N, C-alpha and C positions, 0 to 999 in steps of 0.2 A: 241730700245735697248735689249728688251727682246729678240725679232726675231735673232738679229744678233749675240747674245750669245746661242739659240739653234741650227743655222746654224754653228757655230764655235764647239760647242759640238757634232754636228752630223758629220762633217768631222773629227773630233781627234776619233770620236769610229770608224767613215769607213777605216781611217790609220791604225788602230790597228785588224779589219775583213781584211782588206786585204791584209795584212803581212801574216796573220794567212791562209787565202786561197792562198796567191803563196806557200806555203813550203807542201800544201794537194794537189793543182791541179799541180803545175810545174810550171816552168815560160815561156815557151811559152802558154799553154793556158791562165793561169791569164794574161801576158801580152796584149795579143790578145780582151779577154772577160772580164776581171774584173777590170782591170786597168782604163778602160775608162767610168765605173760606178761613177754617183755623186749622193750624197744625195739632195733629195728634197724637196717635201711638207711633213711636218710631223702634224698629226692631233693626238692631244693629247685623245680628247674626246673620239676615237676608236681605238686610238694607229697604225693607219696606215701612214707608212711609204713609200713613193716612191721613187725609184731608178731612175736615168735616162741615158740613153743611148745616142748617137749621131744620129743614124739609127734605122728603124724601123727591118731592118734584124738582127738587132746585139739585138735588143731589145726581139725581136722572139725566137732568138737563146738561148739566157742567161736563158729567163723565161720558156724553154724548159729542158732545161740539168742543172740548175743551182739554179732552183727558191726554192728546199727543202734546200739545203744549205745554201744559203741567209739568207733567212727566221730564223733558225737555230742559225748562227750565230748572228745574231741582237737579238735573244730575249736572247742571252747568254750575250750579251754586255749591253744590255738595255733590262730588263724586260720589262718595257712600251710598248714596242713594240709588237704588238699580228699582227699584219699585215704586210707583204710587197710586194709592187707593181712594178714590173717592167715595166717602161715606156718609150717612145722615149720622148725626152726631147721637149716641146711644141713650143719652141725657138731653135730647133735644136743647133747653136752652139755658141747660145747666151748667154748661162748660165755664170753668174758671178765666177769668179776663186777665194776662198776663200785662201787670201796669209795671212800668220803672218806679221803684222806689228811690230811694238815696243810695250813688254810687252803685247804679243800675241793678240793684237786687230785684228778685220778684215780692211785688204787695199784693195781697189780697184784695181782693175787690167784690162789692156787693153782687150776690145774683139775681140781677134783676134785668128788665127786655133792655132798658136803654143802657145799661155799664156795658152791654153784650157787642150793643150794636146790629141787635136784631130784635122787629118786630113782631108781634103774632102771625103775621104773611109771610116771615121767612126773610125780608126787605131791610136792607139799611135803615136805622133809627136815626139819624143821623141829628134832626132838628131837637127830639128830647135829651139826646147828650149834651147839647148846646143849653138848655134850657134849665136842667139838671145839676147845670155847672161841672159835668164830670171830664174835667182836660186837664189832666194828670200824664200824657204823652201815652196815649196807649197804643202799641204798635200797630200801626197799620190800620188803626179801627176809627172809621169816619174823618170828619173834616178838624178833628182835636187832634189826631195822629199824630206822633215825633217818630221818623223814621229814625230808628236805634243805628241803622250801621249806616248812616251818613254823618258823620262825625266830624270837626276839626282832624282827628288824627288821620281819616281818609280823603282828606281833601286838600289835593296838592298844589301848591301855590308857587307860583313865577311873578316875575316882572308883571303880568296885565291883570294879576287879580290880586299882589298882597296887599293892597290898599284896606280893598273890600275884607280881605279876611282879618285883619289883624283891627277893623273896627269892629267885625263881627264877633271876635273873642272879647274885646273889650265891652261889647253891649250886654255878654253873656257871664261876666267876670265877677268876682264879689263884691268888688266897689261899686259906687256909684260912677257911672261914665258922664264925660262931661258934654257927652251930646245925647240926644234923644228929641222927635225919633230917627234910626238908621234909616235910609233909602240905599236901597243895593239895585241899582242901572246894570241892566245888559242882556245882549239879546239873546235869543231863545238857545238853550243848551250849553249854556256858560259856566254854572255852577251856583244860580241867585238860588234857587230851590233848598240847593244844597246844603248852601250857608245858614239858610232861616233853620231847616231841621236841626244843624249844627250848634245855633246857638240856643234850640227851644231843649237840646240835649244836653249840653254843659251847662246854663242855667237852672236845670233843674236837679243837675251833678251838686252844684253849689248852695243851691235855696232848696233841699229835699220837700219842701212842704209848700213850696212856689205852685201858683195855679196860671198853667198856659193855657192859650186859644191858640191854634193856627188854623189858618182856613185860605181858600181862595178870595178875591175880591168876590168873582161872582158867586160864589157859594155865601159870603156873607148877604149880599144881596136876595137871593132866593129863601134863606134861611128868617131876613127880615120880613117880607112878603109873608111866608109863611107863618110868623109870629105874629104877622099885624092882620090876616084873616082870622087868626084861631085866638083874636081878643088877648093873646098873651106879652105884649109888648111893654107891660110892666116889669116882669119877669123876664123878659130878653136886656132890659137895658139894665136893669140890677144885675142878673147875670155878668153880663160883657163887662162891666164895668168894676166887676169882682176880681178881676183878671191882676196878676202882677206883672205877665208878660204877654203881646199882642202881637201874633206877626200872622202876617198878611200878603200873598203872594199874588203876582199878575194885574198889581192895581189898575192896569191899565182897561181892567173891562168895566170897573166902575162908572161904569156910562149911565145915561139917562136918570131916571129912579132920583128924584132929587130930594124926596125924603129919606131915601138908604142913606145918600149922601150926606144929606144933613144930620141923621143918625150917627154917622161915623163922624163926623165933624166934633160932634160932641161928646161921643166917647173920647175922642183921641184928646179934648182940651181936658177932659174929666181925668182920664190916667195921668198924662204928663203934671195936672197940678197936685195929683197923688204921690209924685215921683217916680211913678212905675213905667216900663220901657216897653217901647214900640219900634216894629221893624216894617217895613216894608220892600216890596222887590215889584219891580216894571221893566217891561224890554225897554223905555225911553224915560228921559228926564221928566220930571215933572210940572216943569214948564210944558211939556209937547202931548200932554195927555188931551185925548178931545173929551168935549162932553162932562168937565168937570168944573164945577164952579169953584170962584178965584181964591174964597176963605177954604175951601180945603184942599187947593193947591197950595195955597201958603203955606197950612199946618205941615204938608207933604215935606215942602222944602225948606224948612226951620231949623232941622238940625243938622245932620251930615250927609250929603248925598256921595257914595261911593261907586265909581263906575268900574264896572269887570268888562276887558277888552279882550277880541277875539283871543285864543290862545296862540301863541308862536310856537315855533316847530320844537322849542327846547320844553318849552313846556305839556306839548303833546307828544313828546317821546316820554318825559317822566310821568304822565297819568298814564300811558300805555305799560311802564313797567314796574310801575304802582301796579297796575293790575294784575299783573302777571302774577303779583305774590296770593292772588288767589287761585290759581291754576299751577301749582308744584310740580306737578307728574307730567304737563305737557311743555315739551320743548320749542319754542318758538325762536328761529333762526334772527338774527340783526337785522337780516337786511328786508324782513318782512316787517319788523317794527318799523324802521327807516322808511319804508314802502307805505307803510300806514299812517306813519306822523305826516309825510308829506303832503299825501295825498288826500287824507281826508281831514281837511282844514276849513270846514265850516263853524260845526261845534261841536264841542267833547262830547255830549251825550251820543251822539252818531258815530264817533272816532269810538269808543267805548262799545257802543252795540255793534260795532265792526268786528272789532277783534271777539267779542264774544260770540257772535256768529259763525267767526273761520274757527275757532276753537270748540266749539260744541261740532261742528260738519265735520270737522276731524278726526271729532272723539267718538261718532257716532258711526261713522265707514270705517273708522280703522284708516285712514291715511296720514302720513305725516304733514305736519304745518308748512308748507311752501310758497315761495310769492308767487308761481305758478298759481296755485289754489287759491290764494287770495285774488288774484285776479278774475277766478274762474267764478267763483262763487260769491265777490263783493260788487257786480256789475255794477248794481242798480245805486249801492251806495257810493261808488267811485266816480260811475259818472254823472251824478249830482255836483259834488263836489271838485270834478276839474275844471278848471276855468281851461277857454279853449286857445290854449296858445300855439301859434302856430309857426312851422318849419324857418319861416322869412323871417320871423320874429325871433328864434334861436341865433339862426344867423348874426343878423342884426347885431345881437347882444354879445353874440360872442367875438363878432370883429371889433366892436368897440371895447371888449376887456384887453384883448390881446394885441390893438392897436395894427391891425390889419385891414386891408381895404377887403370890399363887401366880395369883390369879382373872386379871391382865391378860393370862396368855398366851392366853386366851380373849376375852376384853374386845375392844370396838370402837372403845376409845378411840384417838385419834390422835395423841399427845402423845407428842414425838422421847422424851422421857426411858421410854417403854412401847414404843415402836416396835420401840428400836434393840434392845433387849436380848429381844424376841420375833422378833426376825431374824435374830437371833445364837443363837437354841434351834433355831429352823429349820434354820438351818445345820449346827449341832451332829447336829441329829437326820438329817440326809439323810448327814452324814460315819458318824456312831458306828452307825447301825441298818441292818437290809437296807429298811428301808418305802419305799415307794413316794412320790411326790409328793405321790397324794391323798390316802392313810393319813395322812403325815403334816400334811396339811390338816385333817384331820377333829379331829386330835389339838389343834388350835391353834382351836376356836372353831368350826369349818365351813366354814374357810376354800378357794378354790379351789386348785388345785394351782398354776395359774399365778403365785398369791400366794406359795408355796412358791419357786416356780423362782425368783422376783424376787430375794425374799430371800439364797436360797443364790448367785446371782450377784453381788449386792450386796456380802454378805460377805466374799467370795472377791476381790472388786475393792479392798473399803475395806482388807483386810489386806496387800494389795501396795504401798500409797502410805500406809498411816496405823500409825506404829509403835507409836499408843498401842491400836489395836482390833489391831491384830496380837497385841500383849501380853495383852489382854484373852481373847482365846482359846486363847491355847498356855496361859496360866494354868487356864481351865476346862478343855481336854484332860486336864493333868495330874491334875485335880480328878477327872475322872470316869474317867479311865483308871487309876488308881491301885489 
């Protein structure tokens, strides 16, 4: 029983790791070399984990090119894993497939090629899985795979995504939802795919014998064309319309191919008529989809369109704090969390990726996590997220906030009503711009760099003990970063 639970835990961790590698390596490399990997034996005493591949060629290729990436990814996910070996599975294609049964328990699986997701030449055989109806939330295997780590429990909610999360939970509940299909709209990296997986996972828990199909719109089109070429359209249609829950991601890519769109349209109609549940996700509203025929657009928007807005600062903090729960042994100072939450604001995926990268670097080099380390190691992510805020913009905003004349930023007056706003502006200039202390000093009436350093340290200290000052700075940050 303990071994079964350990296998489930390893499979869940691998699903999370595999998804991250897919984003890093790209779809083609991931599909060919990473997706066929399955976790094997794990020795707790030595911390050695075996990863299995179906052929000697694929095992050697992965070991030569991706061993370091795999080792780092596993050490981040599970600090107790100290060594990773890439091997040919001793039973070749006989490795049992882990699938979630009712309540998340392992269920037995047929020992055939398509159930494994491996074809005879060692490549992923996703179309066979679809045609044979093997859509039972297989962990990280093929387009029908539901990622067991992306659940409602691990989804952090805030004002920007609570509607979409509540609607997703309704779609997965035991009782019939009042709407179908559910259409999740949000920019890249805001949590649409997470909610799709969470729906699948929760629906399977509530309906243990349900049949679920999850794929991207692009993959749907590819497999439709493959079935068409192989004269297997009858089987394709029959299997597709036999599912209880249809989850389609990145629907914005279902462009061109009028025949594939028409088949999806007929599938939607057939499933809705039978009371089945459908969920779609895209980065834009149905009416904004390009190259999609009006009838299909009508079906996509006939249920509930739930918008996921970019995460605000409070939600970004909550996401980072939640993620830190996976790194119990790592101390991440509060100022680093605040820095990441404020600076990495484009999407949640980059935010979590930045934290993972920072912690991994600190663990592998033995350094403590600090604000300086974050600035040094996350240069690319930080520069991509920073809006180009100028010192002139900061001075103008601070003067409006404290109701003083703009000339006071460069004046020699020492009155407290002028000095404190000037110091706040210097502090914000250091936090929000890449300018050096001397450069900032020149923008404030040619002041010495030591004056700027004093101002920055003073405001930092005041923020830690003066709630009014901290509130003023937070308000200014919101204005400048909006």
